[in-house]
C-alpha positions, 0 to 999 in steps of 0.5 A, a space after each residue: 498483554 497487548 492485542 494481536 495485530 489484524 491482518 490488512 487486507 491488500 488487493 494489489 502487489 506492486 509489479 516493481 518493488 524497488 525504486 531508486 535514482 538513476 544517477 545515484 552519486 553516493 550509496 543512498 539509504 534504502 527505505 522500506 514501505 510495507 504493503 499495507 502503507 503501499 495500499 493505503 497510498 493507491 487507495 487514498 491518492 490514487 483511487 481517491 477514496 476517503 480514510 473510512 472507505 479506505 479503512 473498510 477496504 482493508 479491514 481496519 480502523 480509521 485511525 489505523 489507516 490514518 496512521 499507516 497513511 501518514 507512515 507512507 507519505 513521510 516515506 515518499 517524501 524522504 524517497 524523493 527529497 533525499 534521493 533514497 531508494 525505495 522498496 516495498 515489502 513486507 507487513 502484516 497483509 492478506 492478499 484479497 483473492 475473494 471473488 465475491 468481494 463487493 469492491 470494484 477495483 482495477 487491480 484484481 488479482 484474478 483478472 490482472 491489471 485494468 480489469 473491472 472485477 468485483 474485489 
């Protein structure tokens, strides 16, 4: 019997969850990115965290973060190269709403974007 999946801790849900070409010539395929994939891209690429730090924030193993991050990068590449649409939704996550969390995140769900808080 496989081990149950842990819910990944996510600090930020995107304001917009659909992206696509401005001038689609032909109907394109839609790529779905999970919120935990979005969170790894945000933490590693935008905030500049190492995979170990990202894993700690998301409450998962570093190898799990590496796998999630690689899947997310592949989806972003397909989105950009093939001109597909991208939708961000779903996944196994829990939104971090803990005011006592030790991380400083600019996307606090309680204070709003670009506020310093302890998440």
